[in-house]
C-alpha positions, 0 to 999 in steps of 0.5 A, a space after each residue: 500500500 502506498 501513500 496517496 495525495 488527497 484531493 482538495 475540497 471546497 466549502 459545501 462539497 460532499 465528502 465521499 467514501 473514496 476520499 475517506 478511504 484514501 485517508 484510512 489507507 494513508 494511515 495504514 501506510 504510515 503505520 508501516 513506514 517508520 523504522 530505525 536504520 542500523 546498517 550502513 548508518 553504523 557498522 555496529 559494535 564487534 562483540 567482546 565475547 560470544 560471537 566473532 565480528 563479520 568483516 567490514 569493507 567497501 566494495 566498488 561496482 564493476 559496472 562501466 562508468 567513470 564514477 562507479 557506485 561504492 557501498 559498505 558491506 558486512 561479510 558473514 562467514 559460512 562456517 563460523 558464527 559472526 555478528 555485531 551489536 547495534 544500540 539506540 532508542 526506540 522512537 516515541 511513536 513506537 507501538 508494537 511488532 518489531 521486525 528486523 529486516 534487511 538486504 543481502 547478497 551472496 558472494 558465491 553460493 547459488 543454492 541452499 539456505 542461510 539462517 539469520 538470527 537476532 536478539 533484543 535487550 531493552 532498558 527502561 526508566 527505573 531499571 535497576 539491572 542495566 549493568 547485568 542486562 541479558 538479551 531476550 531469547 533469540 528469534 531467527 529466520 531461514 532464508 533461501 539464497 538467490 539462484 545467482 551470486 550477487 543477486 540481492 535478497 530481502 529478509 525479515 525476522 519477526 521479533 516475538 521475543 522483544 524484551 517488553 519493548 516500549 517507546 523511548 526504551 534504550 535498545 541493544 540488538 545483536 544480529 548474526 548469521 547462525 552459520 553452524 546451524 544445520 539449516 544454514 547450508 549456503 557456502 561462501 560469505 553473506 554480504 549484508 547491505 542494509 539492516 533496520 528495525 521496523 515497527 507499528 506505531 502506538 
């Protein structure tokens, strides 16, 4: 669903069901439009323990042109679990239903699946255990890789374990490729292009 510009009205005009439905559909659209960008806005933190960090690099397009597109990637290994941590604040308009979503492409694999996983930790006003905080139970998604290396693939992870998230909470999210999971069968690096937190408004 996309946002539609409402037609102008004059005094005395009849308000139609079409005009009313445009407004309703715009509200529905706005409820899915907001997110917190994670990568490439930040490369994230390399964890001090628990998981190795994927390599950060900048790649240049091999296409023709004097100036070629360049973009950062995080390269997640196929045999070793690798992940990073991002921190921030849930916006004041946060309501519910966190989804971690992004884009990736495979460096070499043309078949198989990757297993992507994320964990959330939330800190609210008056929390007394911030220095001993732990992540909520992990959520994951098994994603079939594209049939051609270098093809971009979208993914999402529904975060049913959101650690009682609330508006204006400080959040920490750990995202990783669960490479040693038996369902992760794709070979070669997974190159992450984009990662963000999506949610419904209050």
